[in-house]
C-alpha positions as CSV (number, residue, x, y, z in Angstrom):
1,M,151.5,264.9,105.9
2,T,150.6,268.5,106.9
3,S,147.7,269.8,108.9
4,T,146.1,273.2,109.1
5,T,144.4,274.6,112.2
6,H,141.6,277.2,111.8
7,Y,140.2,279.0,114.8
8,Q,136.5,280.0,114.5
9,P,133.4,279.9,116.7
10,V,131.9,276.4,116.7
11,S,128.8,274.9,118.4
12,L,129.4,271.3,119.4
13,G,126.1,270.8,121.2
14,G,122.9,272.8,121.6
15,N,119.3,271.7,121.6
16,D,118.8,271.5,117.8
17,P,118.2,267.8,117.0
18,Q,120.0,266.4,114.0
19,G,119.7,263.1,112.3
20,P,121.8,260.2,113.4
21,G,125.2,260.2,111.9
22,R,124.9,263.7,110.4
23,V,127.7,266.1,110.5
24,S,127.0,269.8,111.0
25,T,128.6,272.4,108.9
26,L,130.9,273.1,111.8
27,G,132.0,269.5,112.2
28,N,129.5,268.5,114.9
29,T,128.9,264.8,114.6
30,H,126.0,263.3,116.6
31,L,126.1,259.7,117.8
32,E,123.8,257.2,116.2
33,N,123.1,255.4,119.5
34,E,122.3,258.4,121.6
35,P,119.5,257.8,124.1
36,D,116.1,259.0,123.1
37,G,114.8,262.0,125.0
38,N,111.4,260.3,125.4
39,S,112.8,257.1,126.9
40,D,111.2,255.8,130.0
41,S,114.4,254.6,131.4
42,E,115.5,255.7,134.9
43,C,118.4,257.6,133.3
44,S,117.2,259.3,130.1
45,P,119.3,262.1,128.6
46,S,118.2,264.6,126.1
47,I,118.3,263.9,122.4
48,H,122.0,264.2,122.5
49,A,124.4,265.0,125.3
50,P,125.5,268.6,125.2
51,S,129.1,269.4,124.6
52,C,131.0,271.1,127.4
53,Y,132.0,273.5,124.6
54,D,128.5,274.6,123.9
55,S,129.0,278.3,123.0
56,S,125.7,279.3,124.5
57,A,126.5,277.6,127.8
58,V,130.0,279.0,128.1
59,K,129.4,282.4,126.7
60,G,131.4,284.9,128.7
61,V,133.3,282.3,130.5
62,Q,135.8,281.0,128.0
63,E,137.0,281.7,124.5
64,P,135.2,279.9,121.7
65,L,137.0,276.7,120.8
66,G,138.8,276.5,117.5
67,L,138.1,273.7,115.1
68,I,141.1,271.6,114.1
69,N,140.9,270.7,110.5
70,L,143.1,267.8,109.3
71,K,143.7,267.7,105.5
72,S,142.4,264.9,103.5
73,G,144.7,262.7,101.5
74,P,145.5,259.2,100.3
75,L,145.8,256.2,102.7
76,S,149.6,256.4,102.7
77,H,151.0,259.7,103.7
78,E,154.6,258.6,104.3
79,H,157.5,259.6,102.2
80,W,158.7,256.9,99.8
81,I,162.0,256.6,101.7
82,L,160.1,255.9,105.0
83,Q,157.9,253.4,103.2
84,L,161.0,251.7,101.8
85,F,162.5,251.4,105.3
86,S,159.2,250.2,106.7
87,W,158.8,247.4,104.1
88,A,162.5,246.5,104.5
89,W,161.9,246.0,108.2
90,E,158.8,243.9,107.5
91,L,160.9,241.7,105.3
92,V,163.7,241.4,107.8
93,L,161.3,240.5,110.6
94,T,159.8,237.8,108.3
95,V,163.1,236.0,107.6
96,L,164.7,236.4,111.0
97,P,163.2,233.1,112.4
98,L,165.1,231.2,109.7
99,F,168.3,232.0,111.7
100,F,167.2,229.7,114.5
101,I,166.2,226.9,112.0
102,A,169.6,227.2,110.5
103,L,171.1,227.2,114.0
104,A,169.4,223.9,114.8
105,I,170.3,222.2,111.5
106,T,173.9,223.4,111.7
107,A,174.2,222.1,115.3
108,I,172.9,218.7,114.2
109,F,175.7,218.5,111.6
110,L,178.1,219.6,114.3
111,N,177.3,216.7,116.6
112,K,180.3,214.5,117.6
113,S,182.7,216.9,115.9
114,P,186.0,217.5,117.8
115,V,186.4,221.0,119.2
116,A,190.0,221.2,117.9
117,T,189.1,220.6,114.3
118,S,185.8,222.5,114.0
119,A,185.9,225.7,112.2
120,Y,182.6,227.1,113.3
121,G,181.7,225.2,116.5
122,D,182.5,228.0,118.9
123,R,180.3,230.4,117.1
124,I,177.4,227.9,117.2
125,V,177.9,227.5,121.0
126,E,177.9,231.3,121.5
127,A,174.9,231.8,119.3
128,S,172.9,229.1,121.2
129,R,173.7,230.8,124.5
130,L,172.1,234.0,123.3
131,G,168.9,232.1,122.5
132,P,167.1,232.6,125.8
133,T,167.6,236.4,125.4
134,I,167.0,236.9,121.7
135,Y,164.3,234.3,121.0
136,P,161.6,235.7,123.2
137,I,162.2,239.2,121.9
138,L,162.0,238.0,118.3
139,F,158.9,235.9,119.0
140,A,157.2,238.9,120.7
141,M,157.8,241.1,117.7
142,V,156.7,238.6,115.1
143,A,153.6,237.3,117.0
144,A,152.5,240.8,118.0
145,R,152.7,241.9,114.4
146,F,150.7,238.9,113.2
147,Y,147.8,239.4,115.7
148,K,147.7,243.1,115.0
149,N,147.6,242.7,111.2
150,A,145.1,239.9,111.6
151,A,142.8,242.2,113.6
152,R,143.1,244.9,111.0
153,W,142.5,242.5,108.2
154,H,139.3,241.1,109.8
155,L,138.1,244.7,110.5
156,E,138.3,245.5,106.8
157,R,136.5,242.4,105.6
158,P,133.1,243.1,103.9
159,Q,131.3,240.9,106.5
160,G,133.2,242.6,109.3
161,V,134.2,240.9,112.6
162,R,132.5,240.4,115.9
163,V,133.7,242.9,118.5
164,S,134.6,240.2,121.0
165,S,136.7,238.4,118.4
166,L,138.4,241.6,117.4
167,E,139.1,242.5,121.0
168,Q,140.6,239.0,121.6
169,I,142.8,239.0,118.5
170,F,144.1,242.5,118.8
171,G,144.6,242.2,122.6
172,S,146.8,239.1,122.2
173,Q,150.1,240.9,121.5
174,S,151.7,239.3,124.5
175,F,151.1,236.2,126.5
176,A,149.9,238.2,129.5
177,S,147.5,240.3,127.5
178,A,146.2,237.2,125.6
179,L,145.5,235.4,128.9
180,E,143.8,238.6,130.2
181,R,141.6,238.8,127.1
182,L,140.7,235.2,127.4
183,I,139.6,235.7,131.0
184,V,138.0,239.1,130.7
185,V,136.2,238.9,127.3
186,R,135.2,235.2,127.6
187,A,133.9,235.0,124.1
188,Q,136.1,232.7,122.0
189,L,137.5,230.0,124.3
190,L,139.0,227.9,121.4
191,L,140.5,230.9,119.8
192,G,142.0,232.0,123.1
193,I,143.5,228.6,123.8
194,L,145.0,228.5,120.3
195,I,146.6,232.0,120.8
196,L,148.0,231.0,124.2
197,S,149.5,227.8,122.6
198,T,151.4,229.9,120.0
199,W,152.7,232.2,122.8
200,A,153.9,229.1,124.7
201,M,156.4,228.4,122.0
202,S,158.4,231.5,123.0
203,P,159.9,230.1,126.2
204,L,160.3,226.6,124.7
205,G,162.2,228.0,121.8
206,G,164.5,230.1,124.0
207,Q,165.3,227.3,126.4
208,S,165.8,224.7,123.7
209,S,168.3,227.0,122.1
210,S,170.4,227.2,125.3
211,R,170.3,223.4,125.7
212,L,171.0,222.7,122.1
213,V,174.7,222.0,122.1
214,R,177.4,221.4,124.8
215,I,181.1,220.5,124.9
216,G,182.1,217.2,126.5
217,P,184.5,214.3,126.2
218,M,184.3,211.9,123.3
219,E,186.3,208.7,122.8
220,V,187.5,208.4,119.2
221,E,187.8,205.1,117.4
222,A,190.5,202.7,118.8
223,I,193.5,201.7,116.6
224,D,195.9,198.8,117.1
225,Q,199.5,199.5,118.2
226,E,202.3,197.2,119.3
227,I,204.0,197.8,122.6
228,Q,206.8,196.0,124.4
229,Y,207.2,195.1,128.1
230,D,209.6,193.2,130.3
231,H,208.4,189.7,131.2
232,R,209.4,189.0,134.8
233,A,209.4,185.3,134.3
234,Y,212.1,185.5,131.7
235,Q,214.4,187.9,133.7
236,L,216.9,186.9,136.3
237,S,217.5,188.8,139.5
238,L,221.0,189.6,140.6
239,Y,220.3,187.5,143.7
240,H,220.9,184.4,141.6
241,D,224.6,185.1,141.6
242,I,226.4,186.7,144.5
243,Q,229.2,187.9,142.2
244,D,226.7,190.0,140.2
245,L,224.9,191.2,143.3
246,R,227.8,192.6,145.2
247,P,228.7,195.5,142.8
248,A,225.0,196.6,142.6
249,L,224.0,195.8,146.2
250,G,224.1,199.5,147.2
251,L,221.8,200.5,144.3
252,V,219.4,197.6,145.0
253,S,219.2,198.6,148.7
254,V,218.5,202.2,147.7
255,L,215.7,201.1,145.3
256,Y,214.2,198.8,147.9
257,S,214.5,201.4,150.7
258,S,212.9,204.2,148.6
259,C,209.9,202.0,148.0
260,L,209.5,201.4,151.8
261,L,210.0,205.1,152.5
262,S,207.3,206.2,150.1
263,S,204.0,207.3,151.5
264,K,201.0,205.0,151.9
265,S,199.2,206.7,149.2
266,Q,202.1,206.2,146.8
267,Q,202.4,202.5,147.9
268,R,198.7,202.0,147.1
269,A,198.7,203.9,143.9
270,F,198.5,202.3,140.5
271,M,201.9,203.7,139.5
272,D,205.2,203.2,141.3
273,V,207.6,205.9,142.3
274,W,209.0,206.1,138.8
275,G,205.7,206.1,137.0
276,R,205.4,202.5,135.9
277,P,202.2,200.4,136.3
278,K,202.1,197.9,139.2
279,I,200.6,194.4,138.9
280,P,198.0,193.5,141.6
281,Q,198.2,190.3,143.4
282,W,196.0,187.5,142.3
283,Q,193.0,187.3,144.6
284,H,192.5,183.7,145.8
285,N,191.9,181.7,148.9
286,R,195.3,181.1,150.4
287,G,195.8,177.5,151.4
288,G,193.5,176.3,148.6
289,S,194.2,175.5,145.0
290,V,194.2,178.1,142.2
291,E,192.0,177.5,139.2
292,N,193.8,177.8,135.9
293,K,192.6,179.9,133.0
294,T,190.3,182.0,135.1
295,W,189.8,185.7,135.5
296,S,189.9,187.5,138.7
297,E,188.3,190.9,139.0
298,I,190.5,193.6,140.5
299,N,188.9,195.8,143.1
300,R,190.5,199.2,142.7
301,K,188.8,200.5,145.8
302,D,190.5,197.8,147.9
303,L,193.8,198.6,146.4
304,A,193.4,202.2,147.2
305,T,192.4,201.6,150.8
306,G,195.0,198.9,151.5
307,K,192.7,195.9,151.7
308,A,194.4,194.4,148.7
309,D,198.1,194.6,147.8
310,Y,200.1,194.8,144.6
311,A,202.5,192.0,143.8
312,S,205.4,194.5,144.1
313,L,206.0,198.1,144.8
314,I,208.0,198.2,141.5
315,G,206.1,198.3,138.3
316,I,206.6,196.9,134.9
317,H,208.7,198.6,132.2
318,L,206.5,199.4,129.2
319,Q,207.7,200.9,125.9
320,G,205.9,202.6,123.0
321,L,203.2,204.5,124.9
322,D,202.5,208.2,124.4
323,F,200.5,210.2,126.9
324,A,201.5,213.6,125.6
325,D,197.8,214.7,125.1
326,K,196.8,213.4,128.5
327,T,193.7,211.7,127.0
328,T,195.2,208.6,125.3
329,R,193.9,205.3,126.6
330,Y,195.6,201.9,126.1
331,E,193.9,198.6,126.5
332,F,196.1,195.5,126.3
333,N,196.9,192.2,128.0
334,I,200.3,191.3,129.4
335,S,201.9,188.3,131.3
336,S,203.7,188.8,134.5
337,A,205.0,186.5,137.2
338,Y,205.8,186.9,140.9
339,V,206.5,184.8,143.9
340,D,203.5,184.3,146.1
341,F,203.8,183.3,149.8
342,D,201.2,181.2,151.6
343,C,202.3,181.4,155.3
344,V,200.8,179.4,158.2
345,K,201.6,179.3,161.9
346,T,203.9,176.6,163.1
347,R,202.0,174.0,165.2
348,I,203.9,172.9,168.4
349,A,203.1,169.4,169.5
350,S,204.8,169.4,173.0
351,A,207.0,171.5,175.3
352,N,210.1,169.4,174.4
353,D,209.6,170.2,170.7
354,A,209.5,173.9,171.6
355,R,213.1,173.7,172.9
356,S,214.6,172.3,169.7
357,F,214.4,173.4,166.1
358,T,215.8,172.0,162.9
359,L,218.0,174.5,161.1
360,W,218.6,174.1,157.4
361,Q,222.0,175.6,156.9
362,E,222.1,174.3,153.3
363,N,225.8,173.5,153.6
364,A,225.4,170.3,151.6
365,T,225.8,168.3,154.8
366,S,223.5,166.2,156.9
367,N,221.1,168.1,159.1
368,T,222.2,169.0,162.7
369,M,219.9,169.2,165.6
370,V,220.6,172.2,167.9
371,R,218.9,173.8,170.8
372,L,216.8,176.9,169.9
373,E,218.0,178.8,173.0
374,D,221.5,178.4,171.9
375,V,221.1,180.4,168.7
376,L,218.8,183.2,169.9
377,P,220.5,186.5,170.6
378,K,221.3,187.3,174.1
379,Y,220.8,190.6,175.9
380,D,223.6,193.1,175.2
381,A,225.1,190.6,172.8
382,Q,226.9,191.8,169.6
383,S,225.3,191.4,166.2
384,F,225.6,188.0,165.0
385,K,225.5,186.6,161.5
386,A,222.7,184.3,160.5
387,F,223.2,181.2,158.5
388,L,222.7,181.8,154.8
389,A,223.7,179.5,152.0
390,W,225.6,181.6,149.4
391,A,226.3,179.1,146.7
392,A,225.5,175.6,147.9
393,W,222.3,174.0,146.7
394,P,220.5,171.9,149.2
395,R,219.8,168.2,148.7
396,A,216.3,168.6,150.0
397,E,213.9,171.6,150.2
398,P,212.9,172.6,153.7
399,P,209.2,172.5,154.5
400,Y,209.2,176.1,155.8
401,L,211.7,178.8,154.8
402,L,212.6,181.3,157.5
403,Y,214.1,184.5,156.3
404,V,216.7,186.1,158.6
405,S,218.6,189.3,157.9
406,K,222.2,189.0,157.3
407,H,223.2,191.5,159.9
408,P,220.1,192.0,162.2
409,T,220.0,194.4,165.1
410,P,219.4,192.5,168.3
411,W,216.0,193.0,169.9
412,A,214.7,195.3,167.1
413,A,212.4,194.8,164.1
414,S,213.8,195.3,160.6
415,A,212.3,197.8,158.1
416,T,210.8,194.9,156.3
417,E,209.0,193.7,159.4
418,N,207.7,197.2,160.1
419,Y,206.4,197.4,156.5
420,I,204.7,194.1,156.8
421,A,203.2,195.3,160.1
422,N,201.8,198.3,158.1
423,D,203.7,200.9,160.1
424,E,203.7,204.5,158.6
425,D,207.5,204.7,159.1
426,A,209.2,201.4,158.1
427,F,212.6,202.6,159.4
428,N,211.3,203.7,162.7
429,K,212.9,201.9,165.7
430,H,210.6,199.2,166.9
431,G,211.0,196.3,169.2
432,L,210.6,192.7,168.1
433,R,207.3,192.1,166.5
434,T,204.8,189.6,167.8
435,W,202.9,187.9,164.9
436,T,200.7,185.7,167.0
437,E,197.5,187.6,166.5
438,V,198.3,188.6,162.9
439,D,196.0,187.2,160.2
440,M,198.1,184.9,158.1
441,D,196.4,185.9,154.8
442,V,197.3,189.6,155.5
443,F,200.8,188.6,156.6
444,S,201.3,186.4,153.4
445,S,200.1,189.2,151.2
446,R,202.4,191.8,152.7
447,L,205.3,189.4,152.7
448,T,204.7,188.7,149.0
449,N,204.7,192.4,148.3
450,S,207.9,193.1,150.1
451,F,209.8,190.1,148.8
452,N,209.0,190.7,145.2
453,T,209.9,194.4,145.6
454,M,213.3,193.3,146.9
455,W,213.6,190.7,144.2
456,Q,212.6,193.0,141.3
457,A,214.8,195.8,142.5
458,A,217.7,193.5,141.5
459,I,216.3,193.1,138.0
460,D,218.1,195.6,135.8
461,P,218.5,198.1,138.6
462,H,220.4,200.6,136.5
463,N,217.4,201.3,134.2
464,I,214.6,201.3,136.7
465,T,214.7,205.1,137.4
466,K,215.3,206.3,133.8
467,A,213.0,204.1,131.7
468,T,209.9,205.9,130.4
469,F,206.8,205.0,128.4
470,A,207.8,207.1,125.5
471,D,210.9,205.0,124.8
472,T,210.8,203.7,121.3
473,P,210.9,199.9,121.3
474,I,213.6,198.4,119.2
475,P,212.4,195.1,117.7
476,D,214.7,192.3,118.7
477,P,213.3,188.8,118.0
478,D,216.3,187.2,119.6
479,N,215.8,188.9,122.9
480,P,213.8,186.5,125.1
481,L,213.5,189.0,127.9
482,T,211.1,191.4,126.1
483,S,207.6,190.5,125.2
484,R,205.2,192.1,122.7
485,T,201.5,192.8,122.8
486,V,199.0,194.6,120.7
487,A,197.1,197.5,122.4
488,K,193.9,199.1,121.5
489,V,194.6,202.8,121.5
490,S,191.8,205.3,122.0
491,R,191.8,209.0,122.7
492,T,189.3,211.1,124.5
493,L,188.8,214.4,122.8
494,Q,186.6,217.4,123.6
495,A,183.7,217.3,121.1
496,Y,180.4,219.0,120.5
497,H,177.3,217.1,121.7
498,V,173.9,218.0,120.4
499,D,170.7,217.1,122.3
500,M,168.4,215.9,119.5
501,L,165.3,216.3,121.6
502,W,165.9,220.0,122.2
503,A,166.9,220.4,118.5
504,V,163.5,219.0,117.5
505,V,161.7,221.3,120.0
506,L,163.7,224.3,118.6
507,I,162.8,223.4,115.0
508,V,159.1,222.9,115.7
509,A,158.8,226.1,117.8
510,T,160.6,228.1,115.1
511,L,158.5,226.7,112.3
512,I,155.4,227.9,114.2
513,L,157.1,231.3,114.6
514,Q,158.0,231.3,110.8
515,V,154.3,230.7,110.0
516,L,153.4,233.7,112.1
517,A,156.1,235.8,110.4
518,V,154.9,234.9,106.9
519,G,151.3,235.3,107.9
520,G,151.9,238.7,109.4
521,F,153.8,239.9,106.3
522,V,151.0,238.7,103.9
523,L,148.3,240.3,106.1
524,R,150.3,243.6,106.2
525,F,150.3,243.5,102.4
526,L,146.6,242.9,102.2
527,V,145.6,245.6,104.7
528,R,144.5,248.8,103.0
529,G,143.0,251.0,105.8
530,P,144.8,253.2,108.3
531,D,146.1,251.6,111.5
532,I,143.8,253.0,114.1
533,L,143.6,250.1,116.5
534,G,145.3,250.5,119.8
535,F,146.1,254.3,119.5
536,A,144.7,256.9,121.9
537,S,144.4,259.4,119.1
538,S,141.6,257.1,117.6
539,L,139.4,258.3,120.5
540,T,139.3,261.7,118.7
541,R,137.8,260.2,115.5
542,D,134.2,261.1,114.9
543,N,133.9,262.5,118.4
544,R,131.7,265.5,118.8
545,F,133.3,266.4,122.1
546,V,136.6,266.8,120.4
547,P,136.7,269.6,117.8
548,V,138.6,267.8,115.1
549,S,137.5,267.6,111.5
550,G,138.8,265.4,108.7
551,G,141.9,263.2,108.7
552,S,140.0,260.0,108.4
553,S,142.9,258.5,106.3
554,L,145.4,259.1,109.0
555,D,146.6,256.1,111.0
556,G,147.0,256.3,114.8
557,A,150.7,257.4,114.8
558,E,150.2,260.2,112.2
559,R,147.0,261.4,113.9
560,S,148.9,261.6,117.2
561,R,151.7,263.7,115.7
562,S,149.1,266.0,114.2
563,L,147.2,266.4,117.5
564,R,150.3,266.4,119.7
565,E,149.2,269.6,121.6
566,L,145.6,268.6,122.0
567,R,144.6,267.5,125.5
568,I,141.7,265.2,126.2
569,R,140.1,263.8,129.3
570,L,137.3,261.3,130.3
571,V,134.5,263.3,132.0
572,D,130.8,263.6,132.5
573,V,129.7,265.8,129.7
574,Q,126.1,266.1,131.0
575,P,126.8,267.5,134.5
576,E,123.4,269.2,135.1
577,G,121.2,266.2,134.4
578,S,120.1,263.6,136.9
579,C,121.9,261.0,134.7
580,G,125.4,261.8,133.4
581,Y,127.0,261.0,130.1
582,I,130.6,259.8,129.9
583,A,132.7,260.7,127.0
584,V,136.3,261.7,125.9
585,S,136.4,265.4,125.7
586,A,139.0,268.0,124.7
587,V,140.4,270.3,127.3
588,T,141.0,274.1,126.9
589,L,142.6,276.6,129.2
590,A,139.2,278.0,130.1
591,D,138.2,274.5,131.2
592,E,141.2,274.3,133.4
593,E,140.4,277.6,135.1
594,K,136.7,276.9,135.5
595,S,136.9,273.1,135.8
596,G,133.7,271.5,137.0
597,Q,131.2,274.1,135.8
598,F,130.4,272.7,132.4
599,C,132.0,269.3,132.6
600,R,131.9,267.1,135.7
601,P,134.4,264.6,137.0
602,L,133.3,261.0,137.2
603,E,131.7,260.0,140.5
604,Q,131.4,256.5,142.0
605,N,127.7,256.6,142.9
606,R,126.3,258.8,140.0
607,L,124.2,257.2,137.3
608,Y,125.4,257.4,133.7
609,S,123.6,256.6,130.5
């Protein structure tokens, strides 16, 4: 598109009346709706408002204004390459919303897929995170194009369009402007609400994209797997035979002592010092009967706080478990046995009974009555040996079994006593314990724990510290000491989780966006006239106060490029009258030098026609 500028004297006003809508030979166009000079209104201008470029009025003050002639031409002035790029962009803008529909559908198929095995999951997550940024921008471009093309199409229809509707449609190229047009124009309430509803899809689409998919744990389907474990009821402790105990007594003592030396958090943990699971004590009312074939719920919180105890500080040896991936979970049932103590305080009938005590020496002889004060350690006495049957079996079981260390320290509590008393340091020196005020249920539970720890430390002591879960079990049907069970093995994997509600919201919002995209493309194809809506250069069209002729086929952008040097302003073009006339007028250098003589700035209290 080219333009040619001719400079020649021109009269854009004067007192010669011309018919409405007529164009003078010099390009002076008169307004059809100019006020009548004979009007009785308070503010009645002349037949037409004089131009501030009236040559008779400005003679000798400024140079005559040159008329700008814009060449005529077809509706499309662009080069074919520019047209190709323009339509290519229109096509791209039309199909871009399909990306978000594809994103939602792909994410739905990605649901519950493991992260480790997914080939495109990471790209879907990254794309969804860009949604809050990209989606509103894309929505703004598509919706703005649709409403602009809709306004142009309505403007070209044979029956035309109401100005209020045109203003509302064209002004709805953003949510804020659509809301402003609805409030200011107040013409089409239903149309305004419909436009605002479409713009409301923009934030919904962006937020639904960001909430579409997330990464979280997922438990895979469980499988059956056989594992082996040591059944305590079938295993003998070295304490059954003193000849077997003596060679391993040092190792057994170390194992038992290491359990007592461990921290309270370790003693209350589910795993023992060597990483083997511990068995909790059966929760029941001591002194009462235990119901068979019943289940007792384990309170893990009580075990962690010390309100409940494990049967032993040494766990069970399991084989065939693999925790290499840190997410494997095994569910299985096992059988275990332990010695449970139910202790009660000795009732004293009289003072005489308090001075005698029946000692069961288990020497296969008849019982001998001795005085209790004769066997108690004296002050400063040497360590004495308590009575303990090594090999003889008693003819009758005693009603109460008193455990006495083989070599006790006089007037000091043993490490076992300190542990039962719940001392932080079991091997710390402490005087003789007084158990009078101790709750017998707590005492029995702690004694059960310490006794079974000592007992199980003597069961295969050489393999306690080196046995691991990963040991491959060797099937041996003839080995009665090993039991088998079937475990349900499940693994927790990191997987993609899709929120179906947000996926539906994204699809619905994007479908609305796609309708706007297709509609905008079709309307762009149907529009024939130049794009003049929304351009400041359109104010120079058919304006007798701006000396521009021709160029009616130019759209707003082309017209702006052709008139890039032209300066315009909004002024009172009838400054001498009692009633002014507001119009967009061109500015020349002479106007700048003598501003205010032939055009007048707008005033707050002046009347205007």
